[in-house]
Backbone as numpy.savetxt, mean C-alpha at the origin, in Angstrom:
# Nx Ny Nz CAx CAy CAz Cx Cy Cz
-0.87 -9.72 -19.69 0.04 -9.46 -18.59 -0.62 -8.50 -17.61
-0.56 -8.83 -16.32 -1.10 -7.95 -15.28 -0.12 -6.81 -15.04
-0.64 -5.61 -14.95 0.19 -4.43 -14.68 -0.07 -4.00 -13.24
1.01 -3.98 -12.46 0.91 -3.72 -11.03 1.45 -2.33 -10.68
0.65 -1.60 -9.91 1.08 -0.32 -9.36 1.04 -0.45 -7.85
2.13 -0.08 -7.17 2.18 -0.06 -5.71 2.02 1.37 -5.26
1.23 1.59 -4.22 1.08 2.95 -3.67 1.51 2.90 -2.21
2.53 3.68 -1.89 3.03 3.73 -0.52 2.80 5.13 0.04
2.78 5.21 1.36 2.60 6.50 2.01 2.43 6.27 3.50
2.64 7.31 4.26 2.51 7.23 5.72 1.08 6.86 6.09
0.88 6.36 7.33 -0.49 6.18 7.81 -1.19 7.54 7.71
-2.38 7.59 7.16 -3.09 8.86 7.03 -2.73 9.67 5.80
-1.91 9.10 4.90 -1.51 9.85 3.70 -2.64 9.93 2.68
-3.65 9.06 2.83 -4.77 9.05 1.89 -4.61 8.04 0.78
-3.56 7.20 0.84 -3.25 6.27 -0.25 -4.40 5.31 -0.56
-5.10 4.82 0.47 -6.21 3.88 0.24 -7.37 4.58 -0.45
-7.75 5.74 0.04 -8.85 6.50 -0.56 -8.52 6.87 -2.00
-7.29 7.32 -2.26 -6.88 7.68 -3.61 -7.05 6.49 -4.55
-6.53 5.34 -4.12 -6.59 4.14 -4.96 -8.03 3.68 -5.19
-8.85 3.76 -4.14 -10.27 3.37 -4.27 -10.98 4.23 -5.30
-10.75 5.54 -5.24 -11.42 6.46 -6.16 -10.98 6.24 -7.61
-9.71 5.94 -7.81 -9.21 5.66 -9.16 -9.83 4.38 -9.70
-9.88 3.34 -8.87 -10.46 2.06 -9.30 -11.95 2.21 -9.64
-12.66 3.06 -8.89 -14.09 3.28 -9.16 -14.31 3.96 -10.51
-13.34 4.77 -10.94 -13.46 5.50 -12.21 -13.22 4.60 -13.42
-12.55 3.46 -13.23 -12.13 2.64 -14.36 -12.49 1.17 -14.15
-13.19 0.60 -15.12 -13.58 -0.81 -15.02 -12.38 -1.75 -15.16
-11.27 -1.26 -15.72 -10.10 -2.11 -15.96 -9.06 -2.04 -14.83
-9.42 -1.42 -13.70 -8.48 -1.31 -12.56 -9.10 -1.95 -11.32
-8.33 -2.83 -10.69 -8.73 -3.43 -9.42 -7.85 -2.86 -8.33
-8.45 -2.46 -7.22 -7.70 -1.93 -6.08 -7.73 -2.92 -4.92
-6.57 -3.13 -4.34 -6.46 -3.91 -3.11 -5.65 -3.11 -2.10
-6.13 -3.09 -0.88 -5.36 -2.50 0.23 -4.87 -3.66 1.08
-3.58 -3.65 1.38 -3.08 -4.72 2.25 -3.80 -4.67 3.58
-4.09 -3.47 4.06 -4.83 -3.34 5.32 -6.19 -3.99 5.24
-6.92 -3.76 4.15 -8.24 -4.38 3.97 -8.13 -5.89 3.87
-7.11 -6.36 3.12 -6.93 -7.80 2.98 -6.65 -8.44 4.34
-5.82 -7.76 5.12 -5.49 -8.28 6.45 -6.71 -8.24 7.37
-7.47 -7.12 7.34 -8.66 -7.01 8.19 -9.70 -8.07 7.83
-9.83 -8.38 6.54 -10.77 -9.42 6.10 -10.33 -10.78 6.65
-9.04 -11.02 6.65 -8.52 -12.29 7.18 -8.77 -12.37 8.69
-8.56 -11.26 9.39 -8.83 -11.22 10.83 -10.31 -11.50 11.09
-11.18 -10.85 10.32 -12.63 -11.01 10.49 -13.09 -12.44 10.22
-12.34 -13.17 9.40 -12.72 -14.55 9.09 -12.54 -15.48 10.29
-11.74 -15.03 11.27 -11.52 -15.84 12.47 -10.52 -16.96 12.27
-9.85 -16.98 11.12 -8.88 -18.05 10.83 -7.65 -17.92 11.75
-6.86 -18.98 11.76 -5.62 -18.95 12.55 -4.69 -17.87 12.01
-4.61 -17.77 10.68 -3.77 -16.72 10.07 -4.30 -15.35 10.49
-5.63 -15.20 10.51 -6.24 -13.93 10.92 -5.89 -13.55 12.35
-5.84 -14.54 13.23 -5.48 -14.27 14.63 -4.04 -13.80 14.74
-3.16 -14.39 13.94 -1.75 -13.97 13.93 -1.65 -12.54 13.41
-2.33 -12.28 12.30 -2.31 -10.93 11.71 -2.83 -9.91 12.72
-3.90 -10.25 13.43 -4.53 -9.35 14.40 -3.54 -8.89 15.46
-2.72 -9.79 15.96 -1.73 -9.44 16.99 -0.76 -8.39 16.47
-0.32 -8.55 15.23 0.63 -7.60 14.66 -0.03 -6.24 14.41
-1.24 -6.25 13.86 -1.93 -4.99 13.55 -2.21 -4.21 14.83
-2.70 -4.90 15.87 -3.02 -4.21 17.13 -1.81 -3.54 17.75
-0.63 -4.10 17.53 0.59 -3.51 18.08 1.19 -2.47 17.13
0.60 -2.35 15.93 1.13 -1.40 14.95 2.37 -1.91 14.24
2.59 -3.22 14.29 3.77 -3.81 13.67 3.46 -4.39 12.30
4.52 -4.73 11.57 4.39 -5.29 10.23 3.99 -6.76 10.32
3.04 -7.15 9.50 2.61 -8.55 9.40 3.78 -9.34 8.81
4.04 -10.55 9.32 5.17 -11.34 8.82 5.15 -11.49 7.30
6.34 -11.45 6.72 6.49 -11.38 5.27 5.83 -12.54 4.53
5.93 -13.75 5.06 5.35 -14.90 4.37 3.84 -14.74 4.23
3.20 -14.24 5.29 1.74 -14.05 5.26 1.37 -12.91 4.31
2.14 -11.84 4.34 1.87 -10.70 3.46 2.02 -11.08 1.99
3.13 -11.72 1.65 3.39 -12.12 0.26 2.30 -13.07 -0.22
1.96 -14.05 0.61 0.92 -15.03 0.26 -0.40 -14.33 -0.05
-0.78 -13.39 0.80 -2.03 -12.65 0.62 -2.00 -11.82 -0.66
-0.91 -11.12 -0.89 -0.79 -10.23 -2.05 -0.73 -11.01 -3.36
0.07 -12.06 -3.41 0.21 -12.82 -4.64 -1.12 -13.47 -5.04
-1.83 -13.96 -4.05 -3.14 -14.55 -4.33 -4.07 -13.50 -4.92
-4.05 -12.31 -4.36 -4.91 -11.22 -4.84 -4.57 -10.84 -6.28
-3.29 -10.71 -6.59 -2.87 -10.32 -7.94 -3.33 -11.37 -8.95
-3.04 -12.63 -8.64 -3.38 -13.72 -9.57 -4.88 -13.84 -9.79
-5.67 -13.54 -8.76 -7.12 -13.68 -8.87 -7.84 -12.39 -9.28
-7.08 -11.34 -9.52 -7.69 -10.05 -9.86 -8.51 -10.17 -11.15
-9.70 -9.56 -11.16 -10.57 -9.65 -12.34 -10.15 -8.73 -13.49
-9.15 -7.90 -13.28 -8.69 -6.96 -14.32 -7.20 -7.14 -14.56
-6.70 -6.47 -15.60 -5.27 -6.55 -15.93 -4.44 -5.48 -15.24
-5.11 -4.48 -14.65 -4.39 -3.43 -13.93 -4.76 -3.54 -12.45
-3.73 -3.69 -11.62 -3.95 -3.86 -10.18 -3.20 -2.76 -9.44
-3.90 -2.11 -8.53 -3.30 -1.08 -7.68 -3.36 -1.61 -6.25
-2.19 -1.74 -5.63 -2.12 -2.22 -4.25 -1.54 -1.11 -3.39
-2.27 -0.72 -2.36 -1.72 0.32 -1.48 -1.24 -0.30 -0.18
-0.25 0.36 0.42 0.27 -0.08 1.71 1.31 -1.18 1.60
1.94 -1.32 0.44 2.95 -2.36 0.26 3.95 -1.89 -0.78
5.25 -2.07 -0.56 5.90 -2.72 0.58 6.10 -1.75 1.76
6.19 -2.34 2.94 6.41 -1.55 4.15 7.76 -1.81 4.79
8.52 -2.71 4.19 9.86 -2.99 4.72 10.78 -3.35 3.56
12.07 -3.29 3.81 13.06 -3.67 2.80 12.87 -5.14 2.44
12.60 -5.97 3.44 12.41 -7.41 3.20 11.20 -7.66 2.30
10.10 -6.96 2.56 8.91 -7.12 1.73 9.21 -6.69 0.29
9.92 -5.58 0.14 10.26 -5.07 -1.18 11.13 -6.08 -1.92
12.15 -6.60 -1.23 13.06 -7.56 -1.86 12.34 -8.86 -2.23
11.46 -9.34 -1.35 10.73 -10.58 -1.64 9.80 -10.40 -2.83
9.11 -9.27 -2.89 8.23 -9.00 -4.02 9.04 -8.90 -5.30
10.19 -8.24 -5.24 11.04 -8.08 -6.41 11.53 -9.45 -6.90
11.92 -10.33 -5.98 12.36 -11.68 -6.35 11.25 -12.42 -7.07
10.03 -12.31 -6.54 8.88 -12.96 -7.16 8.65 -12.41 -8.56
8.67 -11.09 -8.69 8.36 -10.46 -9.97 9.42 -10.76 -11.03
10.68 -10.96 -10.61 11.74 -11.30 -11.57 11.45 -12.63 -12.24
10.85 -13.56 -11.50 10.56 -14.90 -12.02 9.20 -14.97 -12.71
8.39 -13.96 -12.51 7.00 -13.97 -12.96 6.87 -13.33 -14.34
6.27 -14.04 -15.29 6.08 -13.43 -16.60 4.63 -13.01 -16.83
3.78 -13.15 -15.81 2.38 -12.74 -15.93 2.10 -11.41 -15.25
3.06 -10.90 -14.45 2.86 -9.66 -13.70 4.06 -8.75 -13.92
3.77 -7.49 -14.26 4.82 -6.49 -14.42 4.59 -5.36 -13.44
5.62 -5.04 -12.64 5.53 -3.87 -11.76 5.78 -2.65 -12.63
4.74 -1.84 -12.81 4.84 -0.67 -13.67 5.42 0.50 -12.89
4.98 0.66 -11.62 5.44 1.80 -10.85 5.13 1.67 -9.38
5.92 2.38 -8.58 5.65 2.56 -7.16 5.38 4.05 -6.97
4.18 4.36 -6.50 3.78 5.76 -6.31 3.79 6.06 -4.82
4.52 7.10 -4.43 4.56 7.51 -3.03 3.70 8.75 -2.83
2.72 8.65 -1.92 1.89 9.79 -1.56 2.59 10.46 -0.37
3.13 11.62 -0.60 3.98 12.29 0.38 3.17 13.27 1.24
3.22 13.05 2.57 2.62 13.99 3.53 3.57 14.13 4.72
3.47 15.25 5.43 4.30 15.45 6.62 3.76 14.58 7.75
4.60 14.34 8.74 4.17 13.54 9.90 3.02 14.23 10.63
3.06 15.56 10.69 2.01 16.30 11.38 0.64 16.11 10.70
0.62 16.21 9.38 -0.62 16.03 8.63 -1.12 14.60 8.81
-0.21 13.63 8.70 -0.58 12.22 8.86 -1.20 11.97 10.23
-0.57 12.50 11.26 -1.05 12.29 12.64 -2.44 12.90 12.83
-2.63 14.13 12.35 -3.93 14.78 12.49 -5.03 14.00 11.78
-4.72 13.46 10.63 -5.71 12.67 9.88 -6.04 11.37 10.60
-5.03 10.65 11.05 -5.25 9.34 11.68 -5.98 9.49 13.01
-5.52 10.40 13.84 -6.15 10.59 15.16 -7.58 11.12 14.96
-7.78 11.93 13.93 -9.10 12.50 13.66 -10.12 11.50 13.14
-9.66 10.45 12.45 -10.64 9.50 11.87 -11.07 8.44 12.87
-10.20 8.12 13.81 -10.52 7.24 14.95 -11.39 6.03 14.58
-10.80 5.12 13.79 -11.53 3.92 13.36 -11.41 2.77 14.34
-10.41 2.80 15.19 -10.26 1.66 16.09 -8.97 1.73 16.87
-8.54 0.58 17.36 -7.37 0.49 18.24 -6.10 1.00 17.56
-6.03 0.88 16.21 -4.80 1.30 15.54 -4.72 2.81 15.37
-5.70 3.57 15.87 -5.70 5.02 15.72 -5.34 5.78 17.01
-4.84 5.08 18.01 -4.37 5.74 19.24 -3.00 6.37 18.97
-2.68 7.43 19.71 -1.44 8.18 19.48 -0.21 7.28 19.55
-0.12 6.42 20.57 1.06 5.57 20.74 1.21 4.61 19.54
0.07 4.06 19.12 0.11 3.13 17.99 0.45 3.88 16.71
-0.11 5.10 16.56 0.23 5.91 15.38 1.74 6.16 15.36
2.29 6.56 16.51 3.73 6.86 16.57 4.55 5.64 16.16
4.14 4.46 16.62 4.85 3.24 16.24 4.69 2.97 14.75
3.47 3.12 14.22 3.23 2.89 12.79 4.06 3.85 11.95
4.17 5.10 12.41 4.95 6.10 11.66 6.43 5.72 11.67
6.92 5.28 12.82 8.32 4.86 12.95 8.59 3.66 12.03
7.67 2.70 12.04 7.80 1.51 11.19 7.79 1.91 9.71
7.00 2.93 9.36 6.94 3.40 7.96 8.23 4.12 7.57
8.71 5.02 8.45 9.84 5.89 8.10 11.18 5.14 8.06
11.39 4.18 8.98 12.70 3.52 9.06 13.22 2.99 7.72
12.43 2.23 6.95 12.96 1.70 5.69 12.72 2.59 4.47
12.06 3.74 4.67 11.58 4.54 3.54 12.70 4.96 2.58
13.81 5.46 3.09 14.89 5.94 2.22 15.42 4.80 1.34
15.56 3.61 1.92 16.03 2.46 1.14 15.02 2.05 0.08
13.73 2.07 0.43 12.68 1.72 -0.52 12.68 2.74 -1.67
12.79 4.02 -1.31 12.82 5.07 -2.34 14.02 4.87 -3.28
15.20 4.63 -2.69 16.41 4.44 -3.51 16.26 3.24 -4.45
15.70 2.15 -3.92 15.53 0.92 -4.70 14.67 1.17 -5.94
13.49 1.79 -5.74 12.60 2.02 -6.88 13.11 3.14 -7.79
13.80 4.13 -7.21 14.40 5.18 -8.04 15.46 4.59 -8.95
16.26 3.65 -8.43 17.33 3.03 -9.23 16.77 2.24 -10.40
15.52 1.79 -10.30 14.86 1.06 -11.38 13.97 2.00 -12.21
14.04 3.29 -11.89 13.21 4.31 -12.55 11.72 3.99 -12.40
11.33 3.55 -11.20 9.95 3.13 -10.93 9.28 3.92 -9.81
9.88 5.02 -9.35 9.29 5.77 -8.24 8.71 7.09 -8.74
7.44 7.32 -8.37 6.76 8.59 -8.68 6.25 9.14 -7.36
6.63 10.37 -7.02 6.15 11.01 -5.79 5.02 11.98 -6.12
3.97 11.92 -5.29 2.82 12.80 -5.46 2.55 13.51 -4.14
2.35 14.81 -4.20 2.06 15.60 -3.01 0.66 15.24 -2.48
0.61 14.67 -1.27 -0.64 14.24 -0.67 -1.28 15.26 0.25
-0.79 16.49 0.23 -1.32 17.52 1.12 -2.17 18.54 0.37
-2.83 18.11 -0.68 -3.70 18.98 -1.46 -5.14 18.47 -1.35
-6.04 19.11 -2.08 -7.42 18.64 -2.14 -7.42 17.25 -2.76
-8.29 16.39 -2.27 -8.29 14.99 -2.73 -8.49 14.88 -4.24
-9.31 15.76 -4.81 -9.54 15.71 -6.27 -8.24 15.93 -7.03
-7.42 16.87 -6.56 -6.14 17.15 -7.23 -5.21 15.94 -7.16
-5.14 15.33 -5.99 -4.26 14.18 -5.78 -4.70 13.02 -6.67
-6.00 12.72 -6.61 -6.55 11.61 -7.38 -6.38 11.86 -8.88
-6.65 13.08 -9.34 -6.49 13.39 -10.76 -5.06 13.20 -11.23
-4.09 13.68 -10.43 -2.69 13.53 -10.81 -2.30 12.05 -10.85
-2.70 11.31 -9.83 -2.36 9.90 -9.75 -3.03 9.13 -10.90
-4.28 9.42 -11.15 -5.02 8.74 -12.21 -4.39 9.02 -13.58
-4.10 10.28 -13.85 -3.48 10.64 -15.13 -2.15 9.91 -15.29
-1.39 9.83 -14.21 -0.09 9.16 -14.27 -0.29 7.65 -14.56
-1.20 7.01 -13.85 -1.45 5.58 -14.08 -1.92 5.35 -15.52
-2.85 6.18 -15.98 -3.36 6.03 -17.36 -2.23 6.19 -18.39
-1.27 7.06 -18.10 -0.17 7.29 -19.04 0.80 6.10 -19.08
0.74 5.25 -18.05 1.66 4.11 -17.97 1.04 2.78 -18.40
-0.27 2.77 -18.64 -0.89 1.54 -19.10 -1.28 1.71 -20.54
């Protein structure tokens, strides 16, 4: 059975870096970032990639059918039994669709949703400071933050009600954050 961990957090919370470092430490953990999966699709030049590109450039959520398709394919093809996906879910609809899928699925178990908590100020300073591309402009950051915050309370309530939400303080040294997250994941597998 595949064990799935979701990592959510504001843009700039460090969720991708945290997940990458944990996966590097363990041969039995595969990390996927929805952002990386989407960027790879865009880079492929496919029609789906062109659609994804329009949404990413505007700082909006990629349509649910495309996101679910990308994520489910990644989980099923993962080379390990433990999968960490960061940046998902980003909306109530994405959360509900993933939950519907997992209820019917006997090969994948959602073990936990980990939220990397940072203030909006810290997130903004990190994103504007890293300046990787068009999605790092102030206006786009503000939209991405709004898109992240709007459904957050509902997402938190949903996973809390299933006893599947773990919050981790993302405003510490990266080693501390990664160690806490790693220890927690190891305790659940």
